[in-house]
SENUBA-382435 format. One line per 10 residues: their letters; for each residue x negated, y negated, z negated of C-alpha. Coordinates in Angstrom, 3 decimals, m for minus. Layout:
A = X,Y,Z | ...
// end
This chain:
MSNVLTDGTL = 62.287,89.061,30.022 | 64.861,91.022,32.018 | 64.031,94.726,32.485 | 65.109,94.480,36.111 | 61.933,92.502,36.826 | 59.635,95.376,35.923 | 61.598,98.624,36.101 | 61.183,99.029,39.875 | 64.735,98.050,40.797 | 63.506,94.994,42.710
AVTVNGLRFL = 60.161,96.374,43.880 | 58.932,95.521,47.378 | 55.898,96.753,49.265 | 54.232,94.207,51.544 | 51.041,94.926,53.504 | 50.507,97.969,51.307 | 50.786,96.002,48.056 | 53.576,96.981,45.645 | 55.148,93.985,43.944 | 57.324,94.890,40.937
NPFIIGSGPP = 59.642,92.161,42.187 | 59.443,89.727,45.126 | 58.973,86.602,42.981 | 55.558,84.955,43.169 | 54.138,81.869,41.490 | 52.960,79.602,44.294 | 49.480,78.128,44.324 | 49.297,74.969,42.225 | 49.498,73.689,38.644 | 51.317,76.829,37.348
STNATIMNKA = 48.264,78.915,38.276 | 45.302,76.784,37.249 | 43.520,79.258,34.954 | 43.696,82.736,33.420 | 45.754,81.645,30.410 | 48.583,80.169,32.435 | 48.564,82.973,35.031 | 48.874,85.544,32.243 | 51.833,83.590,30.864 | 53.506,83.844,34.258
FAAGWGGVVA = 52.998,87.597,34.356 | 54.217,87.930,30.760 | 57.428,86.155,31.798 | 57.955,88.759,34.533 | 56.718,87.275,37.808 | 55.715,89.955,40.309 | 52.761,88.057,41.726 | 50.688,84.927,41.322 | 48.819,82.928,43.937 | 46.001,81.193,42.088
KTTSLTDTHV = 45.440,77.498,42.548 | 43.370,76.909,45.659 | 39.652,77.242,45.094 | 36.540,76.313,47.025 | 32.847,76.766,46.467 | 31.495,74.837,43.514 | 29.713,72.150,45.532 | 32.938,71.039,47.252 | 33.723,67.566,45.929 | 37.092,67.486,44.137
VNVQPRYGKL = 38.221,64.538,41.993 | 41.862,64.163,40.938 | 43.617,60.927,39.957 | 46.343,60.019,37.465 | 49.261,59.670,37.784 | 49.629,62.114,40.655 | 53.302,63.131,40.619 | 56.539,61.429,41.583 | 60.200,62.507,41.329 | 63.145,61.768,43.600
HSPAGDSIGF = 66.516,61.656,41.839 | 70.032,61.937,43.171 | 72.539,59.161,42.328 | 73.717,61.426,39.512 | 70.206,61.560,38.087 | 69.280,65.119,39.084 | 65.742,65.833,40.274 | 65.988,66.812,43.928 | 62.502,66.053,45.239 | 58.960,66.078,43.885
QNIELISDRP = 55.821,64.581,45.360 | 52.260,65.328,44.374 | 48.874,63.989,45.404 | 47.010,66.639,43.428 | 43.973,68.213,45.035 | 42.766,71.791,44.899 | 41.047,73.106,41.779 | 38.239,70.981,40.383 | 36.841,73.889,38.368 | 33.537,75.586,39.281
FEDWEDDFRK = 34.187,78.694,41.334 | 32.142,80.757,38.883 | 34.798,80.026,36.252 | 37.464,81.262,38.650 | 35.598,84.531,39.169 | 35.723,85.105,35.408 | 39.428,84.234,35.324 | 40.321,86.603,38.155 | 38.669,89.455,36.261 | 40.472,88.556,33.022
VKATYPDRIL = 43.881,88.439,34.663 | 43.479,91.764,36.467 | 42.211,93.399,33.286 | 45.328,92.213,31.435 | 47.867,92.902,34.191 | 46.455,95.544,36.514 | 49.913,96.373,37.911 | 50.658,92.810,39.068 | 49.540,91.265,42.333 | 46.941,88.503,42.089
IGSIMESYSK = 46.312,86.539,45.262 | 43.340,84.231,45.670 | 44.027,80.987,47.526 | 40.936,79.691,49.264 | 40.064,76.621,51.313 | 36.774,75.451,52.720 | 35.209,73.188,55.319 | 34.780,74.321,58.913 | 31.878,76.669,58.176 | 31.851,80.428,58.710
PRWQELAQRT = 29.279,81.162,55.968 | 31.253,79.153,53.408 | 34.625,80.751,54.209 | 33.116,84.220,54.216 | 31.219,83.738,50.956 | 34.341,82.400,49.264 | 36.491,85.257,50.559 | 34.024,87.975,49.574 | 33.499,86.622,46.079 | 37.244,86.192,45.510
IAAGCDALEL = 37.927,89.810,46.429 | 34.943,91.087,44.452 | 36.316,89.311,41.373 | 39.515,91.365,41.562 | 42.054,89.561,43.766 | 44.373,91.919,45.623 | 44.823,89.648,48.643 | 43.864,86.271,50.053 | 45.949,83.264,51.011 | 44.166,80.850,53.354
NFSCPHGHPE = 45.110,77.259,52.633 | 45.495,75.712,56.079 | 48.158,73.359,54.828 | 47.227,71.049,51.947 | 48.657,67.772,53.311 | 46.665,65.187,51.373 | 43.130,64.425,50.258 | 41.124,67.144,51.940 | 42.549,66.728,55.462 | 40.581,63.483,55.457
TGMGAAMGQN = 37.462,65.675,55.503 | 38.794,68.163,58.063 | 40.132,70.719,55.584 | 43.651,71.899,54.709 | 46.369,70.672,57.069 | 43.740,69.296,59.435 | 42.884,72.919,60.200 | 46.460,74.155,60.081 | 47.493,71.679,62.768 | 44.844,73.134,65.101
PAMVEEVTGW = 45.944,76.648,66.192 | 42.567,77.472,67.734 | 40.877,76.681,64.435 | 43.483,78.700,62.504 | 42.741,81.720,64.661 | 38.983,81.327,64.398 | 38.803,80.770,60.638 | 41.286,83.582,59.962 | 39.018,85.822,62.008 | 36.019,84.836,59.899
VTEVAGGRPV = 37.853,85.837,56.735 | 39.332,89.095,58.006 | 35.841,90.192,59.076 | 34.820,90.354,55.414 | 38.156,91.023,53.692 | 37.567,94.759,53.602 | 41.083,95.543,54.751 | 42.729,93.455,52.020 | 45.864,91.569,53.078 | 45.234,88.048,54.372
WAKMTPNIAD = 48.059,85.496,54.495 | 47.654,82.180,56.260 | 49.543,79.371,54.533 | 51.347,77.290,57.137 | 51.722,73.528,57.244 | 55.202,72.174,58.026 | 53.608,68.995,59.345 | 53.572,70.301,62.902 | 55.971,70.374,65.851 | 56.388,74.172,66.110
IRVPSRAARR = 55.352,76.338,63.160 | 55.481,79.462,65.306 | 52.344,78.360,67.195 | 49.861,78.428,64.268 | 51.614,81.532,62.914 | 50.866,83.363,66.139 | 47.294,82.067,66.007 | 46.847,83.396,62.475 | 48.055,86.806,63.570 | 45.661,86.847,66.510
GGATGVAAIN = 42.906,86.103,64.019 | 43.832,89.199,62.017 | 46.171,87.821,59.343 | 48.635,90.366,57.958 | 51.179,87.679,57.159 | 51.871,84.016,56.542 | 53.107,81.920,53.653 | 55.522,79.174,54.653 | 55.909,76.384,53.988 | 53.494,74.167,52.121
TILSTIGINL = 54.611,70.704,51.088 | 55.796,68.053,53.549 | 53.697,64.922,53.923 | 55.734,62.069,52.484 | 56.050,59.162,50.146 | 58.591,59.518,47.346 | 59.672,55.870,47.440 | 58.866,52.218,46.867 | 59.202,50.243,43.642 | 61.390,47.313,44.677
KTLRPTPTVE = 60.060,45.081,41.887 | 56.365,45.524,42.619 | 56.666,46.617,46.283 | 54.199,49.382,45.460 | 54.677,52.985,46.631 | 54.848,55.745,44.030 | 53.020,57.465,42.476 | 50.940,54.332,41.938 | 47.255,54.553,41.066 | 45.664,51.190,40.285
GYSTFGGYSY = 48.337,49.530,42.389 | 47.902,51.794,45.430 | 49.117,55.175,46.642 | 48.705,57.677,49.450 | 51.044,59.997,51.305 | 51.440,63.264,49.417 | 53.133,66.647,49.427 | 56.930,66.725,49.066 | 58.622,69.749,47.475 | 61.570,71.010,45.392
RAVKPIALRM = 65.272,71.206,46.259 | 65.353,68.695,49.095 | 62.894,70.634,51.294 | 64.744,73.968,51.192 | 66.759,73.491,54.418 | 63.578,72.745,56.347 | 61.718,75.650,54.767 | 64.542,78.094,55.502 | 64.561,77.038,59.142 | 60.807,77.473,59.520
VGEIAMDQPD = 60.772,80.850,57.769 | 63.580,81.974,60.061 | 61.724,80.768,63.149 | 58.634,82.766,62.209 | 60.634,85.863,61.289 | 62.596,85.843,64.544 | 59.470,85.166,66.571 | 57.442,87.941,64.890 | 59.902,90.314,63.216 | 57.242,92.738,61.976
FAVSGIGGVT = 55.011,90.059,60.442 | 55.088,89.512,56.670 | 56.395,86.123,55.573 | 56.187,84.803,52.027 | 58.893,82.144,51.808 | 58.270,78.887,49.956 | 60.181,75.640,49.590 | 62.729,74.484,47.045 | 63.263,77.756,45.181 | 64.970,76.795,41.929
SSTDAIEFLL = 67.461,79.651,41.445 | 68.283,83.185,42.547 | 70.596,81.780,45.214 | 67.654,79.956,46.796 | 65.423,83.024,46.622 | 68.083,85.276,48.155 | 68.526,82.876,51.052 | 64.824,83.132,51.857 | 65.027,86.928,51.793 | 68.033,86.858,54.120
MGASTVQSCT = 66.039,84.619,56.470 | 63.267,87.179,56.768 | 60.907,86.525,53.872 | 59.666,89.668,52.133 | 58.474,87.756,49.057 | 59.451,84.353,47.667 | 57.111,81.824,46.071 | 57.983,79.000,43.701 | 55.656,76.329,42.343 | 57.571,73.144,41.571
GPMLQGFEMV = 60.442,75.227,40.151 | 58.465,76.674,37.225 | 56.681,73.342,36.748 | 60.026,71.700,35.997 | 61.980,74.663,34.554 | 59.335,76.857,32.964 | 58.193,80.388,33.815 | 61.352,81.797,32.227 | 63.348,80.836,35.326 | 62.251,84.186,36.758
TELGDGLAAF = 64.769,85.956,34.499 | 67.655,84.328,36.347 | 65.937,85.052,39.675 | 65.818,88.752,38.839 | 69.308,89.051,37.399 | 70.810,87.108,40.284 | 69.067,89.178,42.942 | 70.053,92.468,41.260 | 73.702,91.361,41.150 | 73.578,90.329,44.807
LRQHNFNTVQ = 72.181,93.710,45.873 | 74.981,95.496,43.999 | 77.627,93.204,45.473 | 76.575,93.988,49.037 | 75.688,97.651,48.456 | 72.023,97.145,49.304 | 69.973,99.931,47.771 | 66.693,98.004,47.826 | 65.422,94.472,48.319 | 64.060,95.596,51.680
DAIGQSLKYF = 67.595,96.344,52.847 | 68.534,92.670,52.414 | 65.514,91.140,54.135 | 66.397,89.371,57.377 | 70.094,90.245,57.285 | 71.199,86.726,58.243 | 68.908,86.317,61.247 | 71.297,88.136,63.581 | 73.825,85.351,63.132 | 71.596,82.698,64.719
TTHHHLVELQ = 71.911,81.986,68.425 | 71.656,79.128,70.919 | 74.030,76.181,71.143 | 74.897,77.290,74.701 | 75.982,80.664,73.341 | 78.088,78.973,70.657 | 79.975,77.123,73.398 | 80.569,80.405,75.232 | 81.814,82.099,72.055 | 84.217,79.275,71.327
AAKKAAKAAE = 85.533,79.237,74.902 | 86.084,82.990,74.799 | 88.023,82.663,71.533 | 90.227,79.919,72.990 | 90.907,82.013,76.083 | 91.854,85.018,73.958 | 94.184,82.896,71.856 | 95.848,81.477,74.976 | 96.373,84.982,76.361 | 97.892,86.074,73.049
LANRDTEWGK = 100.306,83.165,73.044 | 101.349,83.946,76.616 | 102.788,87.247,75.428 | 105.103,85.671,72.855 | 108.849,85.108,73.479 | 108.530,81.508,72.319 | 106.436,80.769,75.403 | 109.167,81.684,77.879 | 110.681,78.767,79.772 | 107.760,76.381,79.609
SDIASETGSL = 107.280,76.815,83.358 | 109.215,78.405,86.274 | 110.734,81.691,85.028 | 110.007,83.521,88.292 | 106.348,82.591,88.086 | 106.198,83.657,84.463 | 107.744,86.994,85.342 | 105.287,87.509,88.181 | 102.319,86.853,85.910 | 103.353,89.790,83.719
VSSKE = 103.781,92.309,86.571 | 100.898,94.782,86.812 | 101.672,96.144,90.307 | 101.749,93.560,93.057 | 103.551,94.053,96.400
// end
């Protein structure tokens, strides 16, 4: 493990929580129990968002296989689809795990990811018990794109801004001042709308983006979509390298719309270059889930070393100094046209002052154009 991950060089403070570095394991398979979360912290990750939990009586049944990969013509993995549901473990087991993890790594940030049906008592019970078990913050899963939306949970809530605001309000009522992040679905026309709704409900930040509803492809021999379960499939969540451009755009939209609102950037983070881009687009922390699934937890070493080198290269004293630095270079297409026209006009004026331009028109007219005092 690189010392730069834990010596404070890359520390960031978000919503009052001090992360030793801005790299967070995203909610999913790399955070399914205390053993694996402790392995992530041992590798040097600054935070972990636990796999999404619900109350024990919520019906959760996973299938196999539940993953699919998209490869480039060269054979590289560029996309990953999953149809995995939230945790199928009893919530009581999760309470024990939260306590174990915090006892082992009290200086790391543990975030509980929670999702429930449209019921105030259920959301509030889940939130209170998660915090009581030791989680430093909550992430509200309004964005799971498959399985549970069929029952009105996950993305079905996240696509309804009024519901996002209301449910966020239920949770913040009982959060005891702990940070609350709403996890945004990308399966919506304008991600700024539910982000604003979450803030109105009392959220201290958002996590963006969750996976994109998709199908990874079709088997041309069997005509079956993949992943195939007993000959059938369903649309699932798309992640990894191919989603990064979309995720960067959405993170930037939120950051420009609400510049003082915390954003945890997610989507295709496989290297320090990816993570730095999210920081430059306004994210204050960066989550990765598919990355460590395919590369291992040790990928965080390169994330830390790469970020430290970038900060030195640009003379940034802290990670905070780099956050949002690229947002000022975004503008409207109309403005781009104006900028280009102004540059062309300036170039034409410069050329007009050169000796090589003399004689292209009437010499008297050319002389007159260069006279400052007119009769």
